[in-house]
VOMI-988510 format. One record per residue (C-alpha): x, y, z. Coordinates in steps of 0.1 Angstrom, whole numbers, plus 5000, padded with zeros to 4 digits. Layout:
N
XYZ;...
***
This chain:
1185
330335406501;332635486530;333635356564;331335496589;332535316621;335035046630;334634836661;337634646675;337534406705;340234146714;342334216682;346034226686;346834506712;343134626716;341934436746;338834616753;336034726728;336835036709;334635206684;336235466661;333835676639;335635786607;334236096592;334336186555;337636356541;341136276556;341636116588;344936036605;346035806630;349135916651;350935806680;354535686691;356235376678;354835046690;351635176704;349334986680;348535226652;349234976623;346934726641;343934946632;345034906594;345334536601;341934516616;340234676585;342134446563;341234126584;337534226586;337434246549;338533876546;342333876544;343533506547;347233556549;348733586583;352033716569;350134016555;348834086591;352434076603;351933726621;353033366618;349433216622;346033356623;345833296660;348433586664;345633846659;344033746692;345033956723;347733736739;347833916773;350034186788;351134226824;348334166847;345834116817;345033766807;344833646771;341433656755;339833366736;338333556707;339033846683;336234036667;336234346643;333134496627;333134746598;330034966593;329635116556;327535396547;325935316515;324835666506;325235636468;324135276466;327335146451;327234806470;326334526447;323134306445;320734296475;322634546495;322234826470;319134966487;320534946523;321735256540;324335096561;325934766558;328034596585;330734336580;331834136611;334533886615;335333666646;338133426654;338333186683;341433036696;339932686689;340532786652;336832836643;335933166626;332633346616;331733596591;328533816593;326734066570;324234276589;324734046618;323533746596;325933466592;327433416559;330533286539;333933436532;332933436495;329833656503;332133916519;334833906492;332133956465;330834286482;334434446477;335034306443;335534566414;335434846440;339334876445;338934706479;339534326468;342334096479;344934266456;343534606465;345434916454;343635106481;345134946513;348934996516;350434836546;353434956567;356634926546;354934796516;354735116495;358235066479;357534686472;354834786448;357734896423;359534576428;356534346425;356034096396;354234236364;351433986370;350734146405;350734496389;348234366364;345934256393;345834626404;344834746369;342134456368;340834566401;340534936388;339034806355;336234626375;336834286359;337934096391;334333966394;334233856357;337733686362;336233486391;333233386370;335433276342;337533056366;334332896379;333132846343;336432686334;336232466365;332732356355;333932306317;336932096331;334231886351;332031856321;335031746300;336031486325;332531356324;332731366286;336031156288;334430906311;331430866287;333830826258;335830566278;332530386286;331630416248;334930266239;334529986264;331029916252;332329906215;335129666225;332529436244;330129456214;332729326189;333829046212;330128966219;329228956182;331928696176;330728506207;327128536197;327828356162;329828096180;327128056206;324527966180;326727696166;327427576202;323727546210;323227316179;326127086190;325427096228;321727066231;322026706244;324926776266;322927016289;320926736304;324026536317;324926696351;323426676386;320026836389;320726986421;324027166412;322427266380;319327426394;321527596420;324027726393;321027846371;319628046400;323028206406;323428286369;319928436370;320728636401;323928756385;322228856353;319629066372;322529206393;324529306361;321229466346;320829636377;324329766377;324129866340;320830046349;322530236377;325530326356;323030466329;321230666355;324630786367;325630906333;322131076329;322431246362;326031356355;324731506321;321931676339;324431846363;326431966334;323532116318;322132276349;325732416357;325732576321;322332706326;323232866360;326333026346;324333196320;321733296345;324533446366;325733666337;322133766331;321733836367;324834076366;323234266337;320134316357;322034436386;323834696364;320434816351;319134846387;322335036398;321835286368;318135326380;319135366415;321835616407;319135826388;316735786418;319435896442;320436186422;316836316420;316536246458;319736446465;318436736443;315036716462;316836716495;318937016484;315737226475;314237126507;317337236526;317637546507;313937636516;314637556553;317837756552;316038056537;313338046564;315938026591;317938306575;314838536573;314238486609;317938556617;317738886598;314838986619;316538886651;319639076640;317739396634;316439376669;319839316684;321239606665;318539836681;319439706717;323139756710;322740126702;320940196734;323640006754;326440206737;325040556745;324440456783;328040316784;329540656771;327940866798;329340626826;332840626812;333041006810;332441026849;335040746854;337740946835;337441246857;338041036888;341240866873;342941196865;342741296901;344440976914;347341016888;348341366905;348641206940;350640916928;353341136914;353941306946;354440966963;356940846938;359341146943;359541066981;360440716976;363240796952;365041006979;364840737006;366340476982;369440676976;370240707013;369840327019;372040236989;375040447002;374840257037;374639917018;377739986997;380040037027;378739717046;379439517014;383039607012;383639497048;381739167042;383939077011;387139137031;386138907060;384938627037;388338617018;390238577051;387938297063;388138097029;391938097031;392037967067;389637697059;391537577030;394737537052;392737337077;391137097052;394537027037;396036947070;393136697079;393436527045;397136487048;396736337084;394036087073;396335987043;399335907065;397035707089;395735487061;399135437044;400635327079;397735057084;398334937048;402134887053;401634687085;399134467069;401334417039;404334297060;402034027076;401033897041;404733887028;405733677058;402833417051;403633407014;407433337020;406433017040;404132887014;406632946984;409232737002;407032447007;405632456970;409232466956;410232146975;407131956962;407632076926;411331936924;410131586933;407331586906;409931706878;412031396885;409031146882;407931306849;411331266833;411330896841;407830836825;408631036794;411630806785;409430486787;406530626765;409230726738;410530366734;406930246729;406130506702;409130396680;407830036680;404330146669;405630376643;407430086624;404329876624;402230166609;404630206580;404329846570;400529846571;400530186549;402730006523;400129716520;397229966517;398930166488;399529846467;395829736471;394630096464;396530106432;394929776421;391529916431;392130226410;393030016380;389829806384;387630116388;389030266357;388129936339;384729926356;383830296345;385030216309;382729906308;379830086325;380230366298;380330106272;377229916287;375330256290;376030356255;375030016242;371730026264;370930376253;371330276217;369229956223;366530146241;366430416213;366130146186;363529946205;361430266211;361630356175;360730006165;357729996189;356530326175;356830216139;355129896146;352430086164;351830306134;351830006111;349429806132;346930106135;347530186097;348630556106;349130746074;346730546054;343430676041;340230636064;338630386042;341830166042;342130176080;338330106083;338629776061;341929656076;340629716112;337029586106;336029276127;332429266114;333229236077;332928866067;335428896038;338029006064;337128746090;337128456065;340528566051;339528686017;341029036023;344628956015;346329286026;347629606009;349829645979;352429796001;352529476022;353229225994;356129415976;359829455987;362129685968;365829785974;366130115993;367930275963;364630245944;362130315972;361530685960;361030565925;358430305935;356630555959;356430815930;354930575906;352530405928;351630685952;348130625966;348130275947;350230145976;347230165997;345129945974;343529655992;344129305977;340929065977;340328725965;337628835939;335529125929;332529015950;334729065981;335529415967;331829485963;331229385998;333929606012;332629905992;329129846006;330529816042;332330156037;329030316025;327130186054;329630296080;330330646062;334030596067;335630716035;336630536002;338930255991;340230075960;340329695958;342329475935;340829135928;344028905926;341828615908;340528845881;343429065873;345329045840;348729215845;350829125815;353429385803;355629365773;358629285795;361029505774;362829815785;362730165768;365730195746;367729965768;366430115801;365529855826;361829825838;360929935872;359029615880;362329415876;363729575908;360729485928;360629145946;357128985950;355728635952;354428465921;350828505934;351128895932;353228945901;350229015881;349429285904;352929435899;352729405862;349429575861;350429855884;354029935869;353329805833;356129925811;357530215834;361230235827;363930335851;366330615841;369530735861;368431095863;365731345850;367831475822;368231115809;364631055813;363631355794;366031275766;364730915763;360931025761;361931285733;363931025713;361930735712;357930725708;356230925736;354130645749;356230535779;356630655814;360130695829;361130745865;364530825883;365730665916;365031005932;361430965923;361331235895;358731135868;358031185831;354731025821;353730925786;352231255779;355531425788;354331575820;357331605845;356631545882;359431575909;360631735939;361331605975;359131325987;358531266023;361331116044;359230816054;357030666029;355030336034;357830116018;360630306038;358530256070;358329876065;362029856055;363030036085;360929806107;363029506093;366229666098;365429776133;364329426142;367729286131;369429566151;367529506182;368629136183;372329226177;372229506204;370529276229;373429026226;376029306231;374129416263;374329076278;378029036270;378829386285;376829296317;378828966322;382129156319;381129426344;379829166368;383428996368;385129326375;382729426403;383429086419;387229146420;386329496435;384429356462;387229126472;389829406472;387429626491;387129376519;390929336521;391429706521;388729766549;390529506570;393929676566;392430026571;390829916603;394129776616;395930096605;393230296622;393730116655;397530146652;397330516645;394930566674;397430416697;400330616683;398230936686;397230836722;401030786729;401931126712;399331306732;400631146765;404231236756;403231576746;401231636779;404331496799;406531736781;404232036786;403831936823;407731916828;408132256811;405332416834;407032266865;410432396856;409132746848;407032736880;410132646901;412032936887;409133166891;408933056929;412633126936;412233466920;409133556940;410833456972;413733696966;411233976958;409333916989;412433957012;413334286994;409734426997;409634337034;412734557043;411234857022;408034857040;409634857075;411635167065;408335357053;406435267086;409135467107;408935767084;405135797083;404835777122;407136107126;405236297099;401936217115;402736367148;403736707132;400536727112;398436677143;399936977161;399637227133;396037117126;394937217162;396337577157;394637637124;391237517137;391237777165;391938067142;389237947118;386637947145;387338317153;386938417117;383638227115;382038447142;383138767125;381738667091;378238567106;377938917123;378839107092;376438897069;373538957094;373939347092;374139327054;370939127049;369139377073;370139677050;369239487018;365739397029;365239767039;366339867003;364139616986;361139737005;361740086995;362139996958;359039786959;356940066972;358440296943;357640036915;354039986929;353440356925;354940386891;352840076879;349640216893;350140536875;350640346843;347540146848;345440456854;346940606822;345940306802;342340316817;342140676804;343340576770;341040276769;338140516777;339140746749;339540466724;336140316732;334540656727;335840676692;335040306685;331440346698;330840626674;332040416645;330040136657;326840336658;327240436621;327940076611;324839946629;322640186612;323840046578;323439686590;319839756598;319039886564;320739566548;318639326571;315539476560;316539446522;317439076527;314138986545;312239116513;314538916490;314038596510;310338616508;310438636469;312838346466;311038126491;307838126468;310038016437;311637736456;308137606470;307137576433;310337386423;309937136451;306437036440;307636956405;310836756419;308436546442;306536396412;309936306394;311236146425;308035936430;308235816392;311935726397;311335526429;308535326411;310935236383;313635126408;311134906428;309834746396;313434656384;314434526418;311234316420;311934166385;315634096396;314433926427;312133686407;314933606383;317233546414;314633306429;314533116397;318133096396;318232966434;315732706425;318032576397;320832566423;318732376448;317732136420;321532086412;322132006448;319431766448;320731586418;324131576433;322931416464;321031176442;324131096423;326031016454;323430776465;323430606431;327230576433;326830406467;324130166451;326530076424;329229986448;326729776467;325729596435;329229526426;329929376461;326829146458;328029036422;331328936438;329528716463;327528556436;330728486415;332428326445;329428076451;329427986414;333027916414;332427686446;329827506426;332027456396;334927326419;332427076435;331426946401;335126936390;336026726420;333126486417;332926436379;335826616364;333526856345;333027226340;329627316352;329727656338;329727496302;327227216306;324827316336;321827366312;321626986303;320426906339;317227096335;315926836313;313026636330;313226336307;316626216319;318125866311;321625806324;322625516299;321525696268;322926016278;326225856286;326325706250;325426036234;327826226257;331026076244;329926166209;328926506217;331926586238;334226526207;332026786188;332027036216;335727026222;336327136186;334427456193;336327546224;335027796250;331627946243;329628226260;325928116259;324728466271;326528646242;323328706219;321428866249;324429056261;325129186225;321629316222;321729486257;325029636249;323629776217;320929936235;323330076261;325630206234;322830416218;321730556252;325430656261;325930816227;322931046233;324431136266;327631226249;325831466225;324231646255;327631686272;329031826239;326132076238;326832176274;330632236268;329732466239;327332666261;329832716288;332432806260;330033066248;329833216283;333633226287;334033396254;331433646264;333333726297;336633746278;335334006255;334034216282;337334176302;339434276271;337434596265;337334716301;341034626306;342234796274;340235106281;341435136318;344935046311;345135336285;343535586309;345835496338;348935516316;347735856305;347335966341;350635816351;352436036325;350736336341;351036246377;354836136376;356336476367;354336636395;355836406421;359436406406;359336776394;359936636358;360836316343;358736046324;356835736334;354735486314;353235136314;353834846289;352534506286;354934216287;352934026261;350934266238;349733966217;347933836247;346534126268;344233916287;347033726304;350033976299;351934126330;352034516333;355634686335;355935026349;359035206334;360335536346;362935806338;363436036366;364736386357;368536376349;368735986353;368735686332;367635396350;368035046336;366034866363;363934966393;366634816418;368935126410;366335366425;366635486461;364035396487;362335746484;362335726447;360635386449;358035526473;357435816449;357035576418;354635366437;352635676448;352435806411;350935466401;348535456430;347335816425;347135746386;344735456395;342635656420;342135946396;340635686370;338835456395;338535616430;337835356455;335335426483;338235466508;342035426507;344135336538;347735436538;350035316565;353235536569;353535566531;355235916535;357935786558;360635766531;359836116517;361736436523;359836756531;359536876495;358236536484;355736526514;354336846502;353836706466;352336396482;349936606503;348736806473;347736486454;346136366486;343836666487;342736586451;342036226462;339836366490;337336496466;336536136454;337535906484;337535876521;341235876532;342535696563;346235736570;348735646596;351635896599;354436056619;354836336597;353736696609;353236826575;350836546567;349036596599;348436976590;346036876559;343736626579;340236686589;340336446620;343236316642;343035976660;345735916687;346735576699;348335536733;349435266757;348535376793;349135006803;351934826786;350634616757;347134756758;346135036732;343635296737;342135566714;341935946717;339936116689;340736476682;338336666660;340136956645;336937186655;338137156691;336236856706;338236586724;336836246731;338535956750;
***
């Protein structure tokens, strides 16, 4: 794939449509700065889907539309089209069989944009997918913008990794993985929602189960009460309840449908993702078959081309033989004609030599006459120049004296006017000085009075500020104290809440224990026959907690029940629920008598345990005769010395059992007993800290009140001080201005007096100068008149002499010209004779060479006839292979298209289900609104019944549906039944049916949850497959590029080393890539220490290393050689020639050395300011505008 043609219209500086055909090989765009070269690179990047205006050297995307220039108005649209030649079928999917593919992008000033593939509207995603894994993606290493070459070195490791991924061809997989993860996240959200619904349904079921049992008893008591209310209200309320029930069922049904559709969507998404992966595999198979077909097609074309070339060569050899024979005849005729021409030329040469000798004699005579005339001319010219200089000097002096005289007269008039003005100004100034002195004295007295008042106010402010600082220090201390107490209070309270939560949820207990203690449907638990845990009924001093924990261990989690029947019921419950195991102690059946004696004087452990009398048998049974020793050594000695049938334990929890087995070590920091003790201690501490917080807040409020009072007083004083200070500043300003003005007036008065004196002196001086200049001007006029008469005489002599000299010089030039013509004509005749002799010799050699060429042509014709027969036979064999390969490609493409149609049908089905889901959600919302209306109407009926009869209609409305209604009898029964009913409290009559409905709903949603879990696993398998593929390709490509970088870097730097490393080798799929270099003779600690040229060379080394491993279809380089010197430009060009073998190269450059290696040059100019035009230069000599 390569760029065949670029079309630009209205993009940046390209106002009119421009078509640029890019040939294979290296093409360069050149032109002066600012003419629009880089706009071509921007156009290519923009057409390929670039979304960042900053990458296109703009602020917003609208900047790419031609904005007008001079007389040209702005355009409303920018359009760029790229036509790609798909010769090797490297384009993906449906475009693999296309010979050409065009990509078009348009942008309108309104903000609308369009993308087209082969003139068919498409999405941005479709355009981007074409260039994925070709090296031309969003983070392409094949398009380097102006000034960006050096930034590649300084980019983040993650950005370098994107370049490696593009080269490894895993960008497409990364995108699919991201899409799969988004679908996985949506499925997990659906799963969370389903689990929330399950949890809600479970909670409702537990509540409804209790209510259902209560409702059965309520029906037995309240059967007579249902007939005692008004028939109208009862029937209306009954209708509303029925409507509400139907509405709720409808809502539940809709929600179930919503869950079903959500699950179906997740399943379809997983299936489509799997089909996408399978479709990629088929595309790869088709690509392989297509490559095989194209290879055979190329070989077939080569054979045909060779056969055609051979036929043409045979014809050419025959024509060449004929041309050689005609050339022999022409040469022989030409030799005869040239012999006759040579004899005539020799006669002309003899005549020309005689004419030349005559001309030389005439030239010598004329040169003698010219020399004498030239000496006379020089003498006259010198006298004329001297006279003219004297005349000019006199004229200049006379003009200077006249100007000086005019100036002096004008200056005397100016001095007279200035003297009069100065005298008037000085008198006015003296009067102003007296007035200012009086005003300044008054302002000074007023300032002294204000200054005394300001000092008094300042003293009051300082006293109150000192008090404020004292209170501020006290307040900060109180705040710190309060903050410390509050932090401690919050910490303790948070810890207490956490421990209570753990205790209430039975965290740390066995599954069976948690199940029994939290069971709401276990009759023994509901009726209070489950008494609690062993850990709940015993209390022990903190010193002996570890000893008791070590002895009882898991027995602390034994559950206490009334009798063994309750224990059996609990065991059956655990089996039915499959929720672990549990141990149950029957309090009424236990016999826990111990001997009550220590072991050789050691106290018994059960004696340090506090427990109520009811549970003492439990403690006696569990602890028996276990004795308490001070330490492990003492316990071992006691066991050895006295009978070995007693267990001993230390306060640290070390244990020696009756068989002598020692158990010990470090128990967990927070056992069950320690947790309960800590809860008690924390509750006491929370109460104490709450009291301290309240006291600290009261103290702080008192201090803050005092501070507010002081603040108000200070504010008032500061405001008064500010006003006083403003008045004082205003006075100082006025006094200062008066002082300045007085000084200015005094200085001005002195300056006027001095200036008046200077003007009088200047006037006398100018009058004397005027008299002197008048006398000198008269003398200059007389002298100038005499000099001008003499100059006129010399001028006439000079003109006469120059005329005679020019006549002699022209005569000499004519003689010399005649002589040179004769000499040159003789040389030309000699050259003609020499040419004839050379031609005679060359013609003889050419005749011999033509004879040999004729023999060679005849031999080649015979050879071509033999080779032509062999080629015809090979072509027939290749044609059969080509036909078979084409058939395989068509079959594979047809299979792929059928599979793709199936996938599209799944996608359409997915879209239909999504639309159905949206409609379903809208129906659920409408149903809930209708339910709200029903609830409001029901509340209104209940309120009416309450106002009329002081009764709650929602509890008794069923009674009024009885047809055999008797008011008196019912009232007598009503009083009795109300007493029974009030004992039951509130009852939900619909609880039984609702419980059954919720059970069915629970089973349905549980199945939906299983489907979602299956879908999640399917998507996870797809992600794992993608990650395996990405890891293999990335690892292989990384190693290959690293190896190439080690080879390319020394070429560009003439030595040195470079390599790549991963920032996180343990996680290669997400790790960044670092490029490390060591230029020859340098040790670089980081890339910032490299010069601009070195950074550019490092970046080029990385890019060329990638190109050599994964050549992109084309690469676009915008002035990347700008930072390089001549030596490095040559190395850069050598590598560029290597890249030309694999890729089409488009470069923008100012460097002449780079231009020398290109195959085509494209010039950009601006005939009109702001509008770019193209000039294409083919190096074969064609020029196109």
